[in-house]
TORKOL-4160 file (C-alpha; in steps of 0.2 Angstrom, whole numbers, padded with zeros to 4 digits, m for minus):
448
<pt num="1" X="m0009" Y="m0060" Z="m0249"/>
<pt num="2" X="m0023" Y="m0071" Z="m0253"/>
<pt num="3" X="m0034" Y="m0067" Z="m0268"/>
<pt num="4" X="m0052" Y="m0070" Z="m0265"/>
<pt num="5" X="m0063" Y="m0071" Z="m0281"/>
<pt num="6" X="m0081" Y="m0066" Z="m0278"/>
<pt num="7" X="m0086" Y="m0076" Z="m0293"/>
<pt num="8" X="m0099" Y="m0073" Z="m0307"/>
<pt num="9" X="m0112" Y="m0063" Z="m0297"/>
<pt num="10" X="m0130" Y="m0061" Z="m0303"/>
<pt num="11" X="m0125" Y="m0043" Z="m0305"/>
<pt num="12" X="m0112" Y="m0031" Z="m0299"/>
<pt num="13" X="m0113" Y="m0012" Z="m0297"/>
<pt num="14" X="m0097" Y="m0008" Z="m0308"/>
<pt num="15" X="m0093" Y="m0008" Z="m0326"/>
<pt num="16" X="m0085" Y="m0023" Z="m0335"/>
<pt num="17" X="m0086" Y="m0034" Z="m0319"/>
<pt num="18" X="m0099" Y="m0047" Z="m0325"/>
<pt num="19" X="m0086" Y="m0060" Z="m0319"/>
<pt num="20" X="m0085" Y="m0053" Z="m0302"/>
<pt num="21" X="m0072" Y="m0045" Z="m0290"/>
<pt num="22" X="m0056" Y="m0050" Z="m0284"/>
<pt num="23" X="m0051" Y="m0045" Z="m0266"/>
<pt num="24" X="m0033" Y="m0044" Z="m0260"/>
<pt num="25" X="m0030" Y="m0039" Z="m0242"/>
<pt num="26" X="m0040" Y="m0024" Z="m0238"/>
<pt num="27" X="m0044" Y="m0018" Z="m0255"/>
<pt num="28" X="m0051" Y="m0023" Z="m0272"/>
<pt num="29" X="m0038" Y="m0029" Z="m0283"/>
<pt num="30" X="m0047" Y="m0033" Z="m0299"/>
<pt num="31" X="m0064" Y="m0032" Z="m0308"/>
<pt num="32" X="m0067" Y="m0047" Z="m0318"/>
<pt num="33" X="m0075" Y="m0046" Z="m0336"/>
<pt num="34" X="m0088" Y="m0059" Z="m0339"/>
<pt num="35" X="m0082" Y="m0076" Z="m0345"/>
<pt num="36" X="m0064" Y="m0073" Z="m0339"/>
<pt num="37" X="m0055" Y="m0082" Z="m0325"/>
<pt num="38" X="m0043" Y="m0071" Z="m0314"/>
<pt num="39" X="m0028" Y="m0077" Z="m0304"/>
<pt num="40" X="m0035" Y="m0082" Z="m0287"/>
<pt num="41" X="m0032" Y="m0092" Z="m0272"/>
<pt num="42" X="m0050" Y="m0094" Z="m0265"/>
<pt num="43" X="m0067" Y="m0093" Z="m0273"/>
<pt num="44" X="m0083" Y="m0086" Z="m0266"/>
<pt num="45" X="m0098" Y="m0092" Z="m0276"/>
<pt num="46" X="m0108" Y="m0076" Z="m0279"/>
<pt num="47" X="m0119" Y="m0082" Z="m0293"/>
<pt num="48" X="m0135" Y="m0080" Z="m0284"/>
<pt num="49" X="m0131" Y="m0063" Z="m0276"/>
<pt num="50" X="m0130" Y="m0045" Z="m0281"/>
<pt num="51" X="m0115" Y="m0035" Z="m0276"/>
<pt num="52" X="m0115" Y="m0016" Z="m0272"/>
<pt num="53" X="m0103" Y="m0005" Z="m0263"/>
<pt num="54" X="m0105" Y="m0005" Z="m0244"/>
<pt num="55" X="m0117" Y="0008" Z="m0239"/>
<pt num="56" X="m0111" Y="0023" Z="m0229"/>
<pt num="57" X="m0122" Y="0030" Z="m0215"/>
<pt num="58" X="m0118" Y="0049" Z="m0212"/>
<pt num="59" X="m0130" Y="0053" Z="m0197"/>
<pt num="60" X="m0136" Y="0043" Z="m0182"/>
<pt num="61" X="m0139" Y="0044" Z="m0163"/>
<pt num="62" X="m0136" Y="0026" Z="m0158"/>
<pt num="63" X="m0142" Y="0028" Z="m0140"/>
<pt num="64" X="m0159" Y="0032" Z="m0146"/>
<pt num="65" X="m0162" Y="0014" Z="m0151"/>
<pt num="66" X="m0167" Y="0012" Z="m0133"/>
<pt num="67" X="m0182" Y="0024" Z="m0135"/>
<pt num="68" X="m0190" Y="0018" Z="m0151"/>
<pt num="69" X="m0209" Y="0020" Z="m0153"/>
<pt num="70" X="m0211" Y="0029" Z="m0136"/>
<pt num="71" X="m0229" Y="0034" Z="m0136"/>
<pt num="72" X="m0227" Y="0051" Z="m0129"/>
<pt num="73" X="m0215" Y="0056" Z="m0142"/>
<pt num="74" X="m0222" Y="0049" Z="m0158"/>
<pt num="75" X="m0234" Y="0062" Z="m0164"/>
<pt num="76" X="m0223" Y="0078" Z="m0160"/>
<pt num="77" X="m0213" Y="0090" Z="m0170"/>
<pt num="78" X="m0194" Y="0092" Z="m0167"/>
<pt num="79" X="m0193" Y="0104" Z="m0152"/>
<pt num="80" X="m0208" Y="0096" Z="m0143"/>
<pt num="81" X="m0201" Y="0079" Z="m0147"/>
<pt num="82" X="m0184" Y="0084" Z="m0139"/>
<pt num="83" X="m0192" Y="0091" Z="m0124"/>
<pt num="84" X="m0202" Y="0074" Z="m0121"/>
<pt num="85" X="m0186" Y="0063" Z="m0123"/>
<pt num="86" X="m0172" Y="0073" Z="m0115"/>
<pt num="87" X="m0178" Y="0068" Z="m0098"/>
<pt num="88" X="m0178" Y="0050" Z="m0103"/>
<pt num="89" X="m0161" Y="0051" Z="m0110"/>
<pt num="90" X="m0154" Y="0059" Z="m0094"/>
<pt num="91" X="m0156" Y="0041" Z="m0087"/>
<pt num="92" X="m0143" Y="0033" Z="m0099"/>
<pt num="93" X="m0130" Y="0023" Z="m0091"/>
<pt num="94" X="m0113" Y="0019" Z="m0098"/>
<pt num="95" X="m0118" Y="0001" Z="m0101"/>
<pt num="96" X="m0133" Y="0007" Z="m0110"/>
<pt num="97" X="m0122" Y="0016" Z="m0122"/>
<pt num="98" X="m0112" Y="0001" Z="m0126"/>
<pt num="99" X="m0127" Y="m0010" Z="m0128"/>
<pt num="100" X="m0136" Y="0003" Z="m0139"/>
<pt num="101" X="m0121" Y="0005" Z="m0150"/>
<pt num="102" X="m0119" Y="m0014" Z="m0153"/>
<pt num="103" X="m0137" Y="m0015" Z="m0158"/>
<pt num="104" X="m0137" Y="m0001" Z="m0170"/>
<pt num="105" X="m0121" Y="m0007" Z="m0178"/>
<pt num="106" X="m0127" Y="m0024" Z="m0179"/>
<pt num="107" X="m0143" Y="m0018" Z="m0188"/>
<pt num="108" X="m0133" Y="m0007" Z="m0200"/>
<pt num="109" X="m0121" Y="m0021" Z="m0205"/>
<pt num="110" X="m0136" Y="m0033" Z="m0208"/>
<pt num="111" X="m0143" Y="m0020" Z="m0220"/>
<pt num="112" X="m0127" Y="m0019" Z="m0230"/>
<pt num="113" X="m0119" Y="m0004" Z="m0221"/>
<pt num="114" X="m0100" Y="m0005" Z="m0220"/>
<pt num="115" X="m0096" Y="0013" Z="m0213"/>
<pt num="116" X="m0106" Y="0023" Z="m0201"/>
<pt num="117" X="m0105" Y="0039" Z="m0191"/>
<pt num="118" X="m0113" Y="0042" Z="m0175"/>
<pt num="119" X="m0117" Y="0059" Z="m0166"/>
<pt num="120" X="m0117" Y="0055" Z="m0147"/>
<pt num="121" X="m0120" Y="0071" Z="m0138"/>
<pt num="122" X="m0129" Y="0066" Z="m0122"/>
<pt num="123" X="m0116" Y="0065" Z="m0107"/>
<pt num="124" X="m0124" Y="0062" Z="m0090"/>
<pt num="125" X="m0112" Y="0061" Z="m0075"/>
<pt num="126" X="m0101" Y="0045" Z="m0077"/>
<pt num="127" X="m0101" Y="0045" Z="m0096"/>
<pt num="128" X="m0083" Y="0051" Z="m0098"/>
<pt num="129" X="m0079" Y="0035" Z="m0109"/>
<pt num="130" X="m0095" Y="0035" Z="m0120"/>
<pt num="131" X="m0086" Y="0037" Z="m0136"/>
<pt num="132" X="m0073" Y="0024" Z="m0130"/>
<pt num="133" X="m0087" Y="0012" Z="m0128"/>
<pt num="134" X="m0093" Y="0015" Z="m0145"/>
<pt num="135" X="m0076" Y="0012" Z="m0152"/>
<pt num="136" X="m0075" Y="m0005" Z="m0143"/>
<pt num="137" X="m0092" Y="m0010" Z="m0150"/>
<pt num="138" X="m0086" Y="m0006" Z="m0168"/>
<pt num="139" X="m0070" Y="m0016" Z="m0165"/>
<pt num="140" X="m0080" Y="m0031" Z="m0159"/>
<pt num="141" X="m0092" Y="m0031" Z="m0174"/>
<pt num="142" X="m0078" Y="m0026" Z="m0187"/>
<pt num="143" X="m0087" Y="m0010" Z="m0193"/>
<pt num="144" X="m0079" Y="0005" Z="m0200"/>
<pt num="145" X="m0083" Y="0021" Z="m0190"/>
<pt num="146" X="m0082" Y="0040" Z="m0190"/>
<pt num="147" X="m0088" Y="0044" Z="m0172"/>
<pt num="148" X="m0091" Y="0061" Z="m0167"/>
<pt num="149" X="m0088" Y="0069" Z="m0150"/>
<pt num="150" X="m0105" Y="0077" Z="m0148"/>
<pt num="151" X="m0108" Y="0091" Z="m0135"/>
<pt num="152" X="m0122" Y="0101" Z="m0127"/>
<pt num="153" X="m0118" Y="0115" Z="m0115"/>
<pt num="154" X="m0134" Y="0125" Z="m0114"/>
<pt num="155" X="m0147" Y="0118" Z="m0103"/>
<pt num="156" X="m0165" Y="0123" Z="m0101"/>
<pt num="157" X="m0159" Y="0135" Z="m0087"/>
<pt num="158" X="m0148" Y="0144" Z="m0100"/>
<pt num="159" X="m0161" Y="0145" Z="m0113"/>
<pt num="160" X="m0158" Y="0128" Z="m0121"/>
<pt num="161" X="m0169" Y="0113" Z="m0122"/>
<pt num="162" X="m0160" Y="0099" Z="m0112"/>
<pt num="163" X="m0160" Y="0096" Z="m0093"/>
<pt num="164" X="m0145" Y="0101" Z="m0083"/>
<pt num="165" X="m0140" Y="0083" Z="m0080"/>
<pt num="166" X="m0135" Y="0080" Z="m0098"/>
<pt num="167" X="m0125" Y="0095" Z="m0102"/>
<pt num="168" X="m0106" Y="0098" Z="m0099"/>
<pt num="169" X="m0095" Y="0114" Z="m0097"/>
<pt num="170" X="m0084" Y="0119" Z="m0112"/>
<pt num="171" X="m0068" Y="0115" Z="m0104"/>
<pt num="172" X="m0073" Y="0097" Z="m0101"/>
<pt num="173" X="m0080" Y="0095" Z="m0119"/>
<pt num="174" X="m0064" Y="0102" Z="m0127"/>
<pt num="175" X="m0052" Y="0092" Z="m0116"/>
<pt num="176" X="m0061" Y="0076" Z="m0120"/>
<pt num="177" X="m0062" Y="0081" Z="m0139"/>
<pt num="178" X="m0043" Y="0083" Z="m0139"/>
<pt num="179" X="m0041" Y="0066" Z="m0130"/>
<pt num="180" X="m0051" Y="0056" Z="m0142"/>
<pt num="181" X="m0043" Y="0064" Z="m0157"/>
<pt num="182" X="m0026" Y="0060" Z="m0150"/>
<pt num="183" X="m0030" Y="0042" Z="m0145"/>
<pt num="184" X="m0041" Y="0036" Z="m0159"/>
<pt num="185" X="m0041" Y="0046" Z="m0174"/>
<pt num="186" X="m0033" Y="0038" Z="m0189"/>
<pt num="187" X="m0031" Y="0049" Z="m0204"/>
<pt num="188" X="m0027" Y="0035" Z="m0216"/>
<pt num="189" X="m0039" Y="0033" Z="m0231"/>
<pt num="190" X="m0043" Y="0015" Z="m0226"/>
<pt num="191" X="m0044" Y="0019" Z="m0207"/>
<pt num="192" X="m0057" Y="0009" Z="m0197"/>
<pt num="193" X="m0059" Y="0023" Z="m0184"/>
<pt num="194" X="m0059" Y="0042" Z="m0186"/>
<pt num="195" X="m0065" Y="0055" Z="m0174"/>
<pt num="196" X="m0075" Y="0071" Z="m0178"/>
<pt num="197" X="m0081" Y="0085" Z="m0167"/>
<pt num="198" X="m0100" Y="0088" Z="m0166"/>
<pt num="199" X="m0109" Y="0102" Z="m0156"/>
<pt num="200" X="m0127" Y="0096" Z="m0156"/>
<pt num="201" X="m0135" Y="0111" Z="m0163"/>
<pt num="202" X="m0134" Y="0130" Z="m0163"/>
<pt num="203" X="m0148" Y="0130" Z="m0150"/>
<pt num="204" X="m0139" Y="0118" Z="m0138"/>
<pt num="205" X="m0121" Y="0125" Z="m0136"/>
<pt num="206" X="m0114" Y="0142" Z="m0134"/>
<pt num="207" X="m0106" Y="0152" Z="m0147"/>
<pt num="208" X="m0089" Y="0150" Z="m0138"/>
<pt num="209" X="m0091" Y="0131" Z="m0140"/>
<pt num="210" X="m0095" Y="0132" Z="m0158"/>
<pt num="211" X="m0080" Y="0143" Z="m0161"/>
<pt num="212" X="m0068" Y="0132" Z="m0151"/>
<pt num="213" X="m0074" Y="0116" Z="m0159"/>
<pt num="214" X="m0070" Y="0123" Z="m0176"/>
<pt num="215" X="m0053" Y="0129" Z="m0171"/>
<pt num="216" X="m0048" Y="0112" Z="m0164"/>
<pt num="217" X="m0055" Y="0103" Z="m0179"/>
<pt num="218" X="m0044" Y="0114" Z="m0190"/>
<pt num="219" X="m0029" Y="0112" Z="m0179"/>
<pt num="220" X="m0031" Y="0093" Z="m0179"/>
<pt num="221" X="m0037" Y="0090" Z="m0196"/>
<pt num="222" X="m0054" Y="0082" Z="m0192"/>
<pt num="223" X="m0071" Y="0085" Z="m0198"/>
<pt num="224" X="m0085" Y="0095" Z="m0190"/>
<pt num="225" X="m0103" Y="0090" Z="m0189"/>
<pt num="226" X="m0120" Y="0097" Z="m0182"/>
<pt num="227" X="m0138" Y="0098" Z="m0185"/>
<pt num="228" X="m0142" Y="0113" Z="m0196"/>
<pt num="229" X="m0158" Y="0120" Z="m0205"/>
<pt num="230" X="m0168" Y="0105" Z="m0200"/>
<pt num="231" X="m0184" Y="0114" Z="m0197"/>
<pt num="232" X="m0192" Y="0132" Z="m0199"/>
<pt num="233" X="m0192" Y="0133" Z="m0180"/>
<pt num="234" X="m0173" Y="0132" Z="m0180"/>
<pt num="235" X="m0172" Y="0146" Z="m0192"/>
<pt num="236" X="m0184" Y="0156" Z="m0182"/>
<pt num="237" X="m0174" Y="0153" Z="m0166"/>
<pt num="238" X="m0158" Y="0158" Z="m0174"/>
<pt num="239" X="m0166" Y="0174" Z="m0181"/>
<pt num="240" X="m0173" Y="0178" Z="m0164"/>
<pt num="241" X="m0158" Y="0174" Z="m0153"/>
<pt num="242" X="m0143" Y="0177" Z="m0165"/>
<pt num="243" X="m0151" Y="0189" Z="m0177"/>
<pt num="244" X="m0146" Y="0178" Z="m0192"/>
<pt num="245" X="m0150" Y="0162" Z="m0201"/>
<pt num="246" X="m0142" Y="0146" Z="m0195"/>
<pt num="247" X="m0129" Y="0145" Z="m0209"/>
<pt num="248" X="m0124" Y="0163" Z="m0206"/>
<pt num="249" X="m0122" Y="0159" Z="m0187"/>
<pt num="250" X="m0110" Y="0144" Z="m0190"/>
<pt num="251" X="m0100" Y="0153" Z="m0203"/>
<pt num="252" X="m0098" Y="0167" Z="m0191"/>
<pt num="253" X="m0091" Y="0154" Z="m0179"/>
<pt num="254" X="m0078" Y="0148" Z="m0191"/>
<pt num="255" X="m0086" Y="0133" Z="m0198"/>
<pt num="256" X="m0084" Y="0137" Z="m0216"/>
<pt num="257" X="m0065" Y="0137" Z="m0214"/>
<pt num="258" X="m0065" Y="0118" Z="m0209"/>
<pt num="259" X="m0072" Y="0103" Z="m0218"/>
<pt num="260" X="m0090" Y="0101" Z="m0211"/>
<pt num="261" X="m0105" Y="0091" Z="m0214"/>
<pt num="262" X="m0123" Y="0095" Z="m0208"/>
<pt num="263" X="m0137" Y="0084" Z="m0204"/>
<pt num="264" X="m0154" Y="0087" Z="m0213"/>
<pt num="265" X="m0150" Y="0103" Z="m0222"/>
<pt num="266" X="m0169" Y="0105" Z="m0227"/>
<pt num="267" X="m0171" Y="0124" Z="m0226"/>
<pt num="268" X="m0156" Y="0131" Z="m0235"/>
<pt num="269" X="m0160" Y="0144" Z="m0248"/>
<pt num="270" X="m0151" Y="0146" Z="m0265"/>
<pt num="271" X="m0138" Y="0158" Z="m0259"/>
<pt num="272" X="m0134" Y="0147" Z="m0244"/>
<pt num="273" X="m0132" Y="0132" Z="m0256"/>
<pt num="274" X="m0120" Y="0141" Z="m0266"/>
<pt num="275" X="m0110" Y="0146" Z="m0250"/>
<pt num="276" X="m0110" Y="0127" Z="m0244"/>
<pt num="277" X="m0103" Y="0122" Z="m0260"/>
<pt num="278" X="m0089" Y="0135" Z="m0260"/>
<pt num="279" X="m0085" Y="0129" Z="m0242"/>
<pt num="280" X="m0084" Y="0111" Z="m0247"/>
<pt num="281" X="m0097" Y="0106" Z="m0235"/>
<pt num="282" X="m0109" Y="0091" Z="m0236"/>
<pt num="283" X="m0127" Y="0087" Z="m0231"/>
<pt num="284" X="m0133" Y="0071" Z="m0224"/>
<pt num="285" X="m0151" Y="0069" Z="m0229"/>
<pt num="286" X="m0162" Y="0059" Z="m0217"/>
<pt num="287" X="m0178" Y="0055" Z="m0226"/>
<pt num="288" X="m0187" Y="0043" Z="m0213"/>
<pt num="289" X="m0183" Y="0055" Z="m0199"/>
<pt num="290" X="m0189" Y="0070" Z="m0209"/>
<pt num="291" X="m0205" Y="0062" Z="m0213"/>
<pt num="292" X="m0208" Y="0056" Z="m0196"/>
<pt num="293" X="m0206" Y="0073" Z="m0188"/>
<pt num="294" X="m0213" Y="0082" Z="m0203"/>
<pt num="295" X="m0198" Y="0093" Z="m0204"/>
<pt num="296" X="m0198" Y="0094" Z="m0223"/>
<pt num="297" X="m0188" Y="0087" Z="m0238"/>
<pt num="298" X="m0170" Y="0090" Z="m0242"/>
<pt num="299" X="m0166" Y="0099" Z="m0258"/>
<pt num="300" X="m0154" Y="0085" Z="m0263"/>
<pt num="301" X="m0154" Y="0089" Z="m0282"/>
<pt num="302" X="m0150" Y="0107" Z="m0280"/>
<pt num="303" X="m0137" Y="0104" Z="m0267"/>
<pt num="304" X="m0128" Y="0091" Z="m0278"/>
<pt num="305" X="m0130" Y="0101" Z="m0294"/>
<pt num="306" X="m0121" Y="0116" Z="m0284"/>
<pt num="307" X="m0107" Y="0104" Z="m0279"/>
<pt num="308" X="m0112" Y="0100" Z="m0261"/>
<pt num="309" X="m0108" Y="0082" Z="m0256"/>
<pt num="310" X="m0125" Y="0074" Z="m0252"/>
<pt num="311" X="m0125" Y="0058" Z="m0242"/>
<pt num="312" X="m0139" Y="0048" Z="m0233"/>
<pt num="313" X="m0141" Y="0045" Z="m0214"/>
<pt num="314" X="m0153" Y="0034" Z="m0204"/>
<pt num="315" X="m0154" Y="0047" Z="m0190"/>
<pt num="316" X="m0158" Y="0043" Z="m0172"/>
<pt num="317" X="m0169" Y="0028" Z="m0169"/>
<pt num="318" X="m0181" Y="0038" Z="m0159"/>
<pt num="319" X="m0186" Y="0047" Z="m0175"/>
<pt num="320" X="m0183" Y="0034" Z="m0189"/>
<pt num="321" X="m0186" Y="0022" Z="m0179"/>
<pt num="322" X="m0174" Y="0010" Z="m0187"/>
<pt num="323" X="m0155" Y="0008" Z="m0192"/>
<pt num="324" X="m0158" Y="0000" Z="m0209"/>
<pt num="325" X="m0147" Y="0009" Z="m0222"/>
<pt num="326" X="m0154" Y="0000" Z="m0237"/>
<pt num="327" X="m0172" Y="0005" Z="m0232"/>
<pt num="328" X="m0165" Y="0023" Z="m0230"/>
<pt num="329" X="m0159" Y="0022" Z="m0248"/>
<pt num="330" X="m0177" Y="0017" Z="m0254"/>
<pt num="331" X="m0185" Y="0031" Z="m0243"/>
<pt num="332" X="m0173" Y="0044" Z="m0251"/>
<pt num="333" X="m0178" Y="0038" Z="m0269"/>
<pt num="334" X="m0196" Y="0039" Z="m0265"/>
<pt num="335" X="m0197" Y="0056" Z="m0256"/>
<pt num="336" X="m0185" Y="0064" Z="m0268"/>
<pt num="337" X="m0196" Y="0058" Z="m0283"/>
<pt num="338" X="m0211" Y="0065" Z="m0274"/>
<pt num="339" X="m0202" Y="0082" Z="m0273"/>
<pt num="340" X="m0194" Y="0083" Z="m0290"/>
<pt num="341" X="m0204" Y="0071" Z="m0301"/>
<pt num="342" X="m0201" Y="0053" Z="m0306"/>
<pt num="343" X="m0191" Y="0057" Z="m0321"/>
<pt num="344" X="m0179" Y="0068" Z="m0311"/>
<pt num="345" X="m0173" Y="0056" Z="m0298"/>
<pt num="346" X="m0168" Y="0038" Z="m0302"/>
<pt num="347" X="m0164" Y="0023" Z="m0291"/>
<pt num="348" X="m0146" Y="0025" Z="m0296"/>
<pt num="349" X="m0146" Y="0043" Z="m0289"/>
<pt num="350" X="m0152" Y="0036" Z="m0272"/>
<pt num="351" X="m0139" Y="0023" Z="m0272"/>
<pt num="352" X="m0125" Y="0035" Z="m0277"/>
<pt num="353" X="m0130" Y="0046" Z="m0262"/>
<pt num="354" X="m0128" Y="0032" Z="m0250"/>
<pt num="355" X="m0111" Y="0027" Z="m0257"/>
<pt num="356" X="m0101" Y="0039" Z="m0267"/>
<pt num="357" X="m0110" Y="0054" Z="m0260"/>
<pt num="358" X="m0108" Y="0049" Z="m0242"/>
<pt num="359" X="m0090" Y="0045" Z="m0245"/>
<pt num="360" X="m0087" Y="0062" Z="m0252"/>
<pt num="361" X="m0096" Y="0070" Z="m0238"/>
<pt num="362" X="m0084" Y="0062" Z="m0226"/>
<pt num="363" X="m0068" Y="0066" Z="m0236"/>
<pt num="364" X="m0066" Y="0048" Z="m0240"/>
<pt num="365" X="m0070" Y="0047" Z="m0259"/>
<pt num="366" X="m0053" Y="0041" Z="m0264"/>
<pt num="367" X="m0055" Y="0025" Z="m0254"/>
<pt num="368" X="m0074" Y="0022" Z="m0250"/>
<pt num="369" X="m0090" Y="0021" Z="m0260"/>
<pt num="370" X="m0086" Y="0013" Z="m0276"/>
<pt num="371" X="m0081" Y="m0004" Z="m0283"/>
<pt num="372" X="m0065" Y="m0001" Z="m0292"/>
<pt num="373" X="m0047" Y="m0007" Z="m0291"/>
<pt num="374" X="m0038" Y="0001" Z="m0276"/>
<pt num="375" X="m0054" Y="0005" Z="m0267"/>
<pt num="376" X="m0058" Y="m0002" Z="m0249"/>
<pt num="377" X="m0065" Y="m0020" Z="m0250"/>
<pt num="378" X="m0081" Y="m0014" Z="m0242"/>
<pt num="379" X="m0095" Y="m0024" Z="m0251"/>
<pt num="380" X="m0113" Y="m0028" Z="m0248"/>
<pt num="381" X="m0121" Y="m0044" Z="m0256"/>
<pt num="382" X="m0139" Y="m0047" Z="m0257"/>
<pt num="383" X="m0149" Y="m0062" Z="m0262"/>
<pt num="384" X="m0165" Y="m0060" Z="m0272"/>
<pt num="385" X="m0174" Y="m0075" Z="m0265"/>
<pt num="386" X="m0189" Y="m0066" Z="m0257"/>
<pt num="387" X="m0206" Y="m0065" Z="m0265"/>
<pt num="388" X="m0203" Y="m0046" Z="m0266"/>
<pt num="389" X="m0190" Y="m0049" Z="m0280"/>
<pt num="390" X="m0199" Y="m0062" Z="m0290"/>
<pt num="391" X="m0200" Y="m0057" Z="m0308"/>
<pt num="392" X="m0187" Y="m0042" Z="m0306"/>
<pt num="393" X="m0179" Y="m0037" Z="m0323"/>
<pt num="394" X="m0164" Y="m0027" Z="m0316"/>
<pt num="395" X="m0156" Y="m0036" Z="m0301"/>
<pt num="396" X="m0148" Y="m0020" Z="m0294"/>
<pt num="397" X="m0163" Y="m0009" Z="m0297"/>
<pt num="398" X="m0173" Y="m0022" Z="m0288"/>
<pt num="399" X="m0164" Y="m0019" Z="m0272"/>
<pt num="400" X="m0171" Y="m0001" Z="m0271"/>
<pt num="401" X="m0187" Y="m0002" Z="m0281"/>
<pt num="402" X="m0193" Y="m0018" Z="m0273"/>
<pt num="403" X="m0187" Y="m0014" Z="m0256"/>
<pt num="404" X="m0172" Y="m0025" Z="m0250"/>
<pt num="405" X="m0169" Y="m0024" Z="m0231"/>
<pt num="406" X="m0157" Y="m0037" Z="m0227"/>
<pt num="407" X="m0140" Y="m0041" Z="m0234"/>
<pt num="408" X="m0134" Y="m0059" Z="m0236"/>
<pt num="409" X="m0116" Y="m0056" Z="m0235"/>
<pt num="410" X="m0106" Y="m0040" Z="m0230"/>
<pt num="411" X="m0087" Y="m0037" Z="m0231"/>
<pt num="412" X="m0078" Y="m0023" Z="m0222"/>
<pt num="413" X="m0059" Y="m0019" Z="m0226"/>
<pt num="414" X="m0058" Y="m0037" Z="m0234"/>
<pt num="415" X="m0065" Y="m0046" Z="m0220"/>
<pt num="416" X="m0082" Y="m0055" Z="m0219"/>
<pt num="417" X="m0093" Y="m0047" Z="m0206"/>
<pt num="418" X="m0110" Y="m0055" Z="m0212"/>
<pt num="419" X="m0112" Y="m0072" Z="m0220"/>
<pt num="420" X="m0128" Y="m0081" Z="m0224"/>
<pt num="421" X="m0137" Y="m0066" Z="m0216"/>
<pt num="422" X="m0129" Y="m0069" Z="m0199"/>
<pt num="423" X="m0116" Y="m0058" Z="m0190"/>
<pt num="424" X="m0099" Y="m0066" Z="m0191"/>
<pt num="425" X="m0091" Y="m0059" Z="m0175"/>
<pt num="426" X="m0106" Y="m0059" Z="m0163"/>
<pt num="427" X="m0123" Y="m0067" Z="m0158"/>
<pt num="428" X="m0137" Y="m0056" Z="m0163"/>
<pt num="429" X="m0149" Y="m0064" Z="m0150"/>
<pt num="430" X="m0137" Y="m0059" Z="m0136"/>
<pt num="431" X="m0135" Y="m0041" Z="m0142"/>
<pt num="432" X="m0154" Y="m0040" Z="m0143"/>
<pt num="433" X="m0158" Y="m0048" Z="m0126"/>
<pt num="434" X="m0146" Y="m0036" Z="m0118"/>
<pt num="435" X="m0153" Y="m0021" Z="m0128"/>
<pt num="436" X="m0171" Y="m0025" Z="m0124"/>
<pt num="437" X="m0167" Y="m0026" Z="m0105"/>
<pt num="438" X="m0158" Y="m0009" Z="m0105"/>
<pt num="439" X="m0172" Y="m0001" Z="m0115"/>
<pt num="440" X="m0185" Y="m0007" Z="m0103"/>
<pt num="441" X="m0175" Y="m0001" Z="m0088"/>
<pt num="442" X="m0172" Y="0016" Z="m0096"/>
<pt num="443" X="m0191" Y="0019" Z="m0101"/>
<pt num="444" X="m0197" Y="0012" Z="m0084"/>
<pt num="445" X="m0188" Y="0026" Z="m0075"/>
<pt num="446" X="m0199" Y="0038" Z="m0083"/>
<pt num="447" X="m0215" Y="0028" Z="m0081"/>
<pt num="448" X="m0216" Y="0025" Z="m0100"/>
């Protein structure tokens, strides 16, 4: 296989690699000490670039890119925000799912993200192939994905929040979940496509569906995902309806027996954090979304100290309203410093959450999230040629502290997917034109 030397970077986030990184096939073959020349076939001049591990996004709702900055939803908290947008999302078409997924993944790649999850749980009639369409989009762009088969089975008529038109019955959900695992899930550590199961939340599915999803995940060896402990309203809902807190409820449904990760995880108490660690669970912290909806601040340091894997997620683009993973790293750094103090949280902590932490959360720490021999060749390269970086002393710290937002080059599984700030496998202008047209159509249906 060809050995590609990423030569003499401005800085690289790895020890004893001042001379760069050698990539061979899908993996990193060698770290090059400064002043040495490795065996190589080709050279990529990285002398004006900073190299970091590819960022890993652990929570998203890509279809929501079609409803960014909707005026009626901007100044609402979670439950009211959902009630405002569910009727809009009921108008989704399959082509809108394809377009929104392409736009979200393009935006993620351009921000230095190499692996992403998505939590798609809205299935109006005709959306039987929604996850298939997302896999097609990922294949075109060359992005590594862990796509979740989301679900909602409780409509507003059953005491839930969503309209009847976007929920499905349990048999339909479970049959499609099994189909997707059988057809697409690759358990290999370097897999480009994996499937997870993701009932939307405790207040949007039945207990039977929560339990059945956990059982299928155990049987097929896939991960579980859901929103949990995002707001105090959710805690109150679970206490009123189930007579217990959200974590008690999902544990009772068998989720602690499977590898699970939870979005937000803001309102866990100390006992629950201990239980999460014992179960090997992870938490995807979503700083921008949590600030937008005023949901609270994740207890990232306590979670990590207890042994819970902490990752970062951009969350849906109707509550972020962006899919920029590097900006999410900076937001996590800032909001966690506000919570714990400037001496307690470093930029390195935030970058670790977005790389090693996110990889551990997804059970992929042996292959993703670090620059080291044998790891996946998932790399993000940034140039420091903008005014915001002028005078920066530490090139890697500058990415977070000074606010990097666009990668210059991105490699996934040893293949370039972004070069000179442009997508390699697609035209961004075409993706955006399609996406904007669909967004206008979707919002126009509700008079927005």
